[in-house]
C-alpha positions in Angstrom: 69.2 -12.1 10.5 67.0 -12.8 13.5 63.7 -14.6 13.7 60.7 -12.7 12.3 58.1 -11.3 14.7 55.5 -13.7 13.3 57.0 -16.9 11.8 55.3 -19.9 10.2 57.4 -23.0 9.4 56.2 -26.1 7.6 52.6 -25.4 8.7 50.5 -28.4 7.7 46.9 -29.2 8.4 44.4 -31.8 7.1 40.8 -32.7 7.9 39.1 -36.0 7.9 35.5 -36.4 6.8 32.9 -38.8 8.1 33.9 -41.5 5.6 37.5 -41.3 6.9 38.9 -39.6 3.7 41.6 -37.1 4.3 41.8 -33.7 2.7 45.1 -31.8 2.9 44.3 -28.1 3.4 47.7 -26.6 4.1 51.0 -28.3 3.4 54.5 -27.1 4.3 53.5 -23.5 4.4 56.4 -21.1 5.3 55.9 -17.4 5.9 57.5 -14.5 7.9 55.9 -11.3 9.0 57.9 -8.5 10.5 56.7 -6.4 13.5 54.6 -3.5 12.3 54.1 -5.0 8.8 50.8 -5.2 7.1 50.4 -8.5 5.1 47.5 -9.2 2.9 46.7 -12.8 1.9 44.8 -13.6 -1.4 43.6 -16.9 -2.5 40.8 -18.7 -4.2 37.7 -20.0 -2.3 38.6 -23.3 -0.7 42.4 -22.6 -0.7 42.6 -22.7 3.2 42.6 -19.0 4.0 40.3 -19.4 7.0 42.2 -22.4 8.2 45.4 -20.4 8.1 43.8 -17.6 10.1 42.5 -20.1 12.6 46.0 -21.6 13.0 47.5 -18.1 13.6 44.8 -17.5 16.2 45.7 -20.8 18.0 42.2 -22.2 17.5 43.2 -25.4 15.7 46.0 -27.8 16.3 48.5 -28.3 13.5 49.4 -31.7 12.1 53.0 -30.5 11.5 55.1 -27.4 11.8 54.9 -24.5 14.2 53.9 -20.9 14.4 55.8 -18.4 16.7 55.0 -14.9 17.8 57.8 -12.8 19.2 59.8 -16.0 19.7 57.1 -17.9 21.5 55.3 -20.9 20.0 51.6 -20.4 19.5 49.8 -23.3 21.1 46.4 -21.8 21.8 44.4 -18.5 21.8 46.0 -15.5 23.4 45.2 -11.8 24.2 48.2 -10.9 22.0 46.1 -11.7 18.9 42.8 -10.1 18.0 40.7 -12.0 15.5 37.8 -11.0 13.2 36.3 -13.8 11.2 34.2 -13.6 8.0 31.2 -14.9 10.0 30.9 -12.8 13.1 30.3 -14.3 16.6 28.5 -11.9 18.8 25.9 -11.9 21.6 22.7 -10.9 19.7 20.7 -10.3 23.0 23.3 -7.6 24.0 23.7 -4.1 22.7 26.5 -2.8 20.5 28.0 -1.1 23.6 27.7 -4.3 25.7 29.3 -6.5 23.1 32.3 -4.2 22.8 32.6 -3.6 26.5 32.9 -7.4 27.1 36.2 -7.3 25.1 37.4 -4.2 26.8 36.8 -5.4 30.3 38.3 -8.9 29.6 41.5 -7.4 28.4 42.1 -4.1 30.1 41.7 -5.0 33.7 44.4 -2.6 34.9 42.8 0.6 33.8 40.0 2.5 35.6 36.3 2.0 34.9 36.1 5.5 33.4 39.0 4.7 31.1 37.3 1.4 30.0 34.0 3.3 29.4 35.9 5.8 27.2 37.8 3.1 25.4 34.5 1.4 24.6 33.0 4.6 23.3 36.1 5.5 21.2 36.2 2.0 19.6 32.5 2.1 18.7 33.0 5.6 17.2 35.9 4.2 15.2 33.7 1.9 13.2 30.9 4.4 12.9 28.3 2.9 15.2 27.9 5.6 17.9 24.3 6.2 16.8 23.6 2.5 17.3 25.5 2.0 20.6 22.3 1.2 22.5 20.7 -1.1 19.9 20.7 -4.9 20.3 22.6 -6.9 17.7 19.4 -8.7 16.7 18.1 -5.3 15.4 21.1 -4.6 13.2 21.9 -5.5 9.6 24.6 -8.0 8.7 27.0 -5.2 7.7 26.5 -3.4 11.0 27.1 -6.6 13.0 30.4 -7.1 11.2 31.4 -3.6 12.2 30.7 -4.6 15.8 33.0 -7.6 15.4 35.8 -5.4 14.0 35.3 -3.0 17.0 35.5 -5.9 19.5 38.8 -7.1 18.1 40.3 -3.6 18.0 39.2 -2.9 21.6 41.7 -5.5 22.9 44.6 -3.6 21.3 46.3 -6.8 20.4 49.9 -7.1 19.1 48.7 -8.8 16.0 45.4 -8.2 14.3 44.1 -11.1 12.3 41.3 -10.3 9.9 39.5 -13.0 7.8 37.6 -11.0 5.2 36.0 -8.7 7.8 34.8 -6.1 5.4 33.2 -8.3 2.7 29.7 -7.7 3.9 29.9 -3.9 4.1 28.7 -1.3 1.7 31.4 0.4 -0.4 31.6 3.7 1.6 31.6 2.0 5.0 34.2 -0.4 3.8 36.4 2.5 2.6 36.0 4.2 6.0 37.1 1.0 7.8 40.0 0.6 5.4 41.1 4.1 6.4 40.8 3.3 10.1 42.8 0.1 9.7 45.5 2.1 7.9 45.5 4.6 10.7 45.9 1.9 13.3 48.8 0.5 11.3 50.6 3.9 10.9 50.0 5.4 14.3 50.3 2.2 16.5 52.7 0.2 14.2 50.4 -2.7 14.8 51.2 -6.0 12.9 48.2 -6.9 10.7 47.4 -10.0 8.7 44.4 -9.5 6.4 42.7 -12.2 4.4 40.8 -10.4 1.6 39.0 -11.3 -1.6 39.6 -7.8 -3.0 42.9 -7.2 -4.9 42.4 -3.4 -4.7 41.9 -3.6 -1.0 45.1 -5.6 -0.6 47.1 -3.1 -2.6 45.6 -0.1 -0.8 46.5 -1.4 2.6 49.4 -3.9 2.5 53.2 -3.8 2.5 53.2 -7.2 0.9 50.6 -9.4 -0.7 50.9 -13.2 -0.3 49.0 -15.4 -2.8 48.0 -18.9 -1.6 48.2 -21.8 -4.0 44.9 -23.4 -5.1 43.9 -26.0 -2.6 43.9 -28.7 -1.4 47.4 -28.8 0.2 48.0 -25.1 -0.3 51.2 -23.2 0.6 52.4 -19.8 -0.3 52.6 -19.5 -4.1 54.1 -16.0 -4.5 54.7 -12.9 -2.5 54.4 -9.4 -4.1 56.0 -6.3 -2.6 53.7 -3.3 -2.7 56.1 -0.5 -3.4 53.5 2.2 -3.6 54.2 5.4 -1.6 52.0 6.0 1.5 49.6 7.5 2.2 47.6 5.9 -0.6 44.5 7.7 -1.9 42.0 5.2 -3.4 40.6 7.9 -5.7 44.1 8.6 -7.2 45.5 5.0 -7.3 43.9 4.3 -10.7 46.2 7.0 -12.1 49.3 5.6 -10.4 51.2 3.6 -12.9 52.9 1.4 -10.2 49.5 0.5 -8.8 48.0 -0.4 -12.2 51.1 -2.4 -13.2 51.1 -4.4 -9.9 47.4 -4.9 -10.0 47.6 -6.3 -13.5 50.6 -8.5 -12.5 48.6 -10.0 -9.5 45.4 -10.4 -11.5 47.3 -12.2 -14.4 49.1 -14.4 -11.8 45.8 -15.4 -10.3 44.4 -16.0 -13.8 47.3 -18.2 -14.7 46.7 -20.2 -11.5 43.1 -20.5 -12.4 43.9 -21.9 -15.9 46.4 -24.4 -14.6 44.2 -25.9 -11.9 42.3 -28.3 -14.2 45.5 -30.3 -14.7 45.0 -31.9 -11.3 42.3 -34.6 -12.0 41.9 -35.8 -8.5 41.1 -32.4 -6.9 37.8 -30.7 -6.7 38.2 -27.7 -9.1 36.0 -24.9 -8.0 36.9 -22.5 -10.6 36.0 -24.2 -13.9 34.2 -21.2 -15.4 36.7 -20.9 -18.2 35.2 -24.0 -19.8 31.9 -22.2 -20.1 30.3 -24.3 -22.8 30.4 -27.5 -20.7 29.5 -31.0 -22.0 25.7 -30.9 -21.3 23.2 -29.2 -23.6 20.2 -27.4 -22.1 16.9 -29.1 -23.1 14.4 -27.0 -25.0 11.6 -27.3 -22.4 9.6 -24.7 -20.4 8.8 -24.7 -16.7 5.3 -24.8 -15.4 3.4 -21.5 -14.5 1.8 -22.1 -11.2 -2.0 -21.6 -11.4 -2.1 -18.7 -13.9 -5.4 -16.9 -13.8 -7.5 -16.5 -17.0 -6.9 -12.7 -17.0 -3.2 -13.4 -17.2 -3.6 -15.8 -20.1 -5.8 -13.3 -22.0 -3.6 -10.3 -21.3 -2.2 -8.3 -24.2 1.5 -8.4 -24.8 2.0 -4.9 -23.6 0.6 -5.8 -20.2 3.1 -8.5 -19.6 6.2 -6.8 -21.0 5.9 -3.2 -19.8 5.7 -2.7 -16.0 6.3 -6.4 -15.6 7.3 -5.8 -11.9 5.7 -3.0 -10.0 6.1 -1.4 -6.6 3.5 1.0 -5.4 4.0 3.1 -2.2 5.7 0.1 -0.6 6.3 0.4 3.2 7.7 -2.0 5.8 7.4 -1.5 9.6 8.9 -3.7 12.2 7.8 -3.7 15.9 10.5 -3.0 18.4 10.5 -2.6 22.2 10.8 1.2 21.8 8.0 1.4 19.2 7.4 0.8 15.5 10.5 1.1 13.2 9.8 2.1 9.6 12.6 0.5 7.5 11.5 1.6 4.1 8.6 3.7 2.8 7.3 5.3 -0.3 8.9 2.8 -2.7 7.5 3.4 -6.2 9.3 1.6 -9.0 8.5 -0.5 -12.1 10.7 -2.8 -14.2 10.0 -3.9 -17.7 10.3 -7.5 -18.6 13.9 -8.6 -19.1 15.3 -5.5 -17.3 18.3 -5.8 -14.9 18.3 -3.5 -11.9 21.0 -3.1 -9.3 19.9 -1.9 -5.8 22.6 -0.1 -3.9 22.9 1.8 -0.6 24.5 1.8 2.8 24.2 -1.0 5.3 20.8 -0.9 7.1 19.0 1.0 4.3 16.5 -1.8 3.7 17.8 -3.3 0.5 17.4 -6.8 1.7 14.0 -6.0 3.2 12.8 -4.8 -0.2 14.2 -8.0 -1.8 12.5 -10.4 0.7 9.2 -8.6 0.3 9.6 -9.0 -3.5 10.3 -12.7 -3.0 7.1 -13.1 -0.9 9.2 -14.0 2.1 8.4 -10.9 4.1 5.0 -9.5 4.8 4.2 -6.1 3.3 3.0 -3.5 5.8 1.5 -1.0 3.2 1.4 -0.7 -0.5 1.8 -3.6 -3.0 4.1 -5.5 -5.3 2.8 -7.0 -8.6 4.7 -9.5 -10.8 3.4 -10.2 -14.3 -0.1 -9.0 -13.4 -0.4 -10.7 -10.0 0.1 -9.4 -6.5 3.1 -10.9 -4.7 1.6 -12.6 -1.6 3.8 -15.7 -1.2 7.0 -17.3 -2.2 7.1 -19.6 -5.2 9.5 -21.0 -7.9 8.5 -18.1 -10.2 10.7 -16.0 -8.0 14.2 -17.4 -7.5 16.3 -16.0 -4.7 20.1 -16.2 -4.0 20.9 -14.8 -0.6 24.2 -13.5 0.7 24.7 -16.7 2.7 24.0 -19.9 0.7 21.1 -21.9 2.1 21.6 -25.5 1.1 20.8 -28.9 2.6 24.2 -29.9 3.9 23.5 -33.7 3.7 22.6 -33.5 0.0 25.0 -33.2 -2.9 25.3 -30.2 -5.1 23.3 -32.1 -7.8 20.6 -33.1 -5.3 20.2 -29.5 -4.0 19.6 -28.2 -7.5 17.4 -31.1 -8.4 14.8 -30.4 -5.7 13.6 -27.3 -7.4 14.0 -28.6 -11.0 11.7 -31.6 -10.2 9.0 -29.2 -9.0 9.0 -26.8 -11.9 9.5 -29.3 -14.7 7.0 -32.1 -13.7 6.4 -33.1 -17.3 10.0 -33.4 -18.3 11.7 -36.7 -18.5 14.2 -37.8 -15.8 17.0 -37.4 -18.4 15.9 -33.9 -19.3 15.7 -32.8 -15.7 19.2 -34.3 -15.1 20.5 -32.3 -18.1 19.1 -29.1 -16.7 20.8 -29.7 -13.4 24.1 -30.6 -14.9 24.0 -27.7 -17.4 23.7 -25.0 -14.7 26.2 -26.7 -12.4 28.7 -26.7 -15.2 27.9 -23.1 -16.0 28.9 -22.0 -12.5 32.1 -24.1 -12.5 31.1 -27.1 -10.4 31.3 -29.9 -12.9 33.8 -31.8 -10.7 31.9 -31.2 -7.5 28.3 -32.2 -8.6 28.3 -35.2 -6.3 30.0 -33.7 -3.3 27.8 -33.1 -0.2 27.2 -29.5 0.4 28.8 -29.9 3.8 32.1 -30.6 2.1 32.1 -27.5 -0.1 33.6 -24.1 0.7 31.4 -21.1 1.1 32.2 -19.9 -2.4 31.3 -23.3 -3.9 28.1 -23.4 -1.9 27.1 -20.0 -3.3 27.8 -21.4 -6.8 25.3 -24.1 -6.1 22.8 -21.5 -5.0 23.3 -19.6 -8.3 22.9 -22.8 -10.3 19.7 -23.7 -8.4 18.2 -20.2 -9.1 19.0 -20.3 -12.9 17.7 -23.9 -13.2 14.2 -22.8 -12.1 13.9 -20.6 -15.2 12.1 -18.1 -13.0 10.1 -15.0 -14.1 12.1 -13.0 -11.5 15.7 -13.5 -10.3 16.5 -11.9 -7.0 20.2 -11.7 -5.9 21.2 -10.5 -2.5 25.0 -9.9 -2.5 25.5 -13.3 -4.3 29.3 -12.7 -4.9 30.2 -10.9 -1.6 31.9 -13.9 0.0 34.0 -14.9 -3.0 37.6 -14.1 -3.9 38.1 -11.4 -6.5 38.8 -13.6 -9.5 36.0 -16.0 -8.7 33.6 -13.0 -8.3 34.7 -11.6 -11.7 34.2 -15.0 -13.3 30.7 -15.4 -11.8 29.8 -11.9 -12.8 30.7 -12.8 -16.3 28.8 -16.0 -16.1 25.7 -14.1 -14.8 26.0 -11.6 -17.6 26.3 -14.5 -20.2 23.3 -16.4 -18.8 21.3 -13.3 -18.5 22.0 -12.4 -22.1 20.5 -15.8 -23.0 17.5 -15.8 -20.7 16.9 -12.1 -20.3 15.2 -12.9 -17.0 14.0 -9.9 -15.1 16.6 -9.4 -12.3 17.1 -7.3 -9.2 20.6 -7.5 -7.6 21.4 -6.1 -4.2 25.1 -5.2 -4.1 27.6 -3.0 -2.2 30.0 -3.1 -5.2 29.7 0.0 -7.3 31.6 -1.5 -10.2 29.4 -4.6 -10.1 26.2 -2.6 -10.0 27.2 -0.7 -13.2 28.6 -3.7 -15.0 25.4 -5.7 -14.6 22.5 -3.3 -14.7 20.3 -1.4 -17.0 19.5 0.9 -14.1 21.1 1.5 -10.7 18.5 2.3 -8.0 20.2 4.1 -5.1 18.6 4.0 -1.6 18.8 6.7 1.0 19.9 5.7 4.5 17.5 4.1 6.9 15.3 4.1 8.8 12.5 5.5 6.6 14.7 4.7 3.6 13.4 5.7 0.1 14.6 5.6 -3.4 17.0 8.5 -3.6 18.1 8.4 -7.2 17.8 6.2 -10.3 20.8 6.1 -12.7 20.2 4.9 -16.3 23.2 2.9 -17.5 23.5 3.5 -21.2 26.2 1.0 -22.0 26.0 -1.4 -24.8 25.2 -5.1 -24.3 26.6 -7.7 -24.3 29.1 -6.1 -22.0 32.8 -6.9 -21.8 34.6 -6.0 -18.5 37.8 -4.9 -20.2 36.0 -2.8 -22.8 34.0 -1.1 -20.1 37.1 -0.1 -18.2 38.2 1.9 -21.2 34.8 3.6 -21.6 34.7 7.1 -20.0 31.0 6.7 -19.4 31.7 3.9 -17.0 33.8 6.1 -14.8 31.2 8.9 -15.0 28.5 6.5 -13.8 30.8 5.3 -11.1 31.5 8.8 -9.9 27.7 9.5 -9.8 27.0 6.5 -7.6 29.9 7.2 -5.3 28.9 10.8 -4.9 25.4 9.8 -3.9 26.7 7.4 -1.3 29.0 10.1 0.1 26.2 12.6 0.3 24.2 10.2 2.4 27.1 9.2 4.7 26.0 12.0 7.0 22.6 12.8 5.5 19.2 13.1 7.0 18.8 9.4 7.4 22.3 8.6 8.5 21.3 7.6 12.0 20.0 4.3 10.7 23.0 3.3 8.6 
C-alpha cells in the first residue's frame, strides 16, 4: 500500500512559557488522510486541535516527526493548502470583495482579469455575501466576517482545505448553508478536507471519518470512527437514521468516558471538571451591595420589582456610516419578569449583540429606553453581568484574580475569606478547580470562557447577559456548561438573556425564545413560549415531542427570513 495523500508521522510539538516550563501539546501523533477524503477532528478545548491545524498549514515548526502532502514534506506555508482559522484574519479597511480578490489575484495569476473578477463574485455568492460585497469588514458582524474568511480560503482552490472551527460563530441556518457548500466542494471537486469542529453532528453530517484527539497535554489520536452513512446526508432526516444515532451515541459516550478518566492525571490542568459539581467550597450566605438604590426603589411594592423587571420600550439603534445612517434595530418592545430566562436568536447581523450591549449599558441608545428593576439603564455596572462571545480577561492575572476583581467590588463588607470562598465556589462550578492559579494567558479559549462565566455568576447580578458564551467550546464541554448554567440558574433564578445561534440550546435554557427578523431595521419577529418543566434534563427533553415541535417552529422562522424582506442585512 502506497503512502497516503496527507500523512503525519510521530508529530510532536511543545511550547515553553516565560518561566521556562514546557507543555507538551502533541506527542507522537500518527494520521493518514486519503486524497478526496473528508476527515473531521474532534477534541476537548486545550487538546491541541489548533496546533495540529497550524502544523498542517506549515505555520509552526515541529519538534519531532514530519508531515507530507502528496509525497512532499511540509516545511512551510503553501498555496496547496487553504486555511480558515477560528479567529479570522482579514483586512477590516477593505470591502468583502477586496478581501476575497486579494486571495484570487495572489493564487490565480494565469487566468484573465475577467475570469478573476468572476471567480471572486462566484466565491462571495457561495458564502451568501453578494449583498454585502461592497461593505467594509469593519461594518460586518462577527459571523459575516467569518464567512469572508471561508470565501477567501475557497477562492484559492487549494488541494487541501484546512478548517479550524470556521462555522462556530455563524447562526444555525447560515452554518447549515455553508455545510452544504462544503459538501458540494467535496463531492464535485473531490477536494481533500480536514475540519476541526466542536459539533459532533456537523462531523457526522460531513465527514468520511471522525478522528478524536486525546485530552491534552501531549495529545495524539485516541480513536478513529468510520462514518458509514450513505450520501447525500439530509440533516433533517438524520435523526431518524439508526446508523447515525448509533454512531452519534458511540462517539458521545467515548468522549464522555475520556472526560471521566481525565481526573486521574494529577499533574495536568483538567479543564473539564464539571462532573464533580458539588466542589469542596461552600458558597457563603452573603448578599452583594446594590449600587445607590433610590428611595423610590426601596419603597416600591413587590409587584413593581417582580413583574416587568426588565423592560424595553420602542428601542432603536442607529449607527452613522459613510453612506448615511444605518438603523440596526428598531421598535423593540419587550418585558421580562424577575427570574425569567429568555433566549435571543436570529441570523448573523440582525442586531442581537447590539440589543445585548445596550441592555448592559455599554452601547448608547438612539431612541426608546430600557429599564431594569425600576431604573433606566444608562451605564454599565456590576448589577448587569456580561459574558461575551470572546472572553475578556486580564492575561497577566490568574483565573482566581480575574474573578476576584469583581467580587471585591460587589462584596465590600464580606471578609477576605468569604470573598475567597465565593471566587473558588464559582471557579469549581465551571470546572476550573485545578487551574485557579494559572495565568489567563496560559489557558485555552474554552478555559478562558469558563473564567468569564465564573466571574459573571460571582457578581450575583440582577441581570445576566450571555452573548454566545458556549460558541467556542467543543460539544461535550458546551453540553456540560449548559447543564452547569441550568443548575446555577435553578439556584439563583437570576433574570437572564442569552444570545445564541444554537436552536437546541435556546429551547433547553429558556422560558421564552425571542426571534429577531433580519437586519438592518431588525425587529422582534416572533416570541415562542417554551412550556417545558423545570428543572430540565437534556436526555428527558430529547424524548419529549414538544421539544421537537418547538425546534421546528424556530427553524421554520429562521428559514422564512433567509430570503425575507430584511435579508439584505444578514
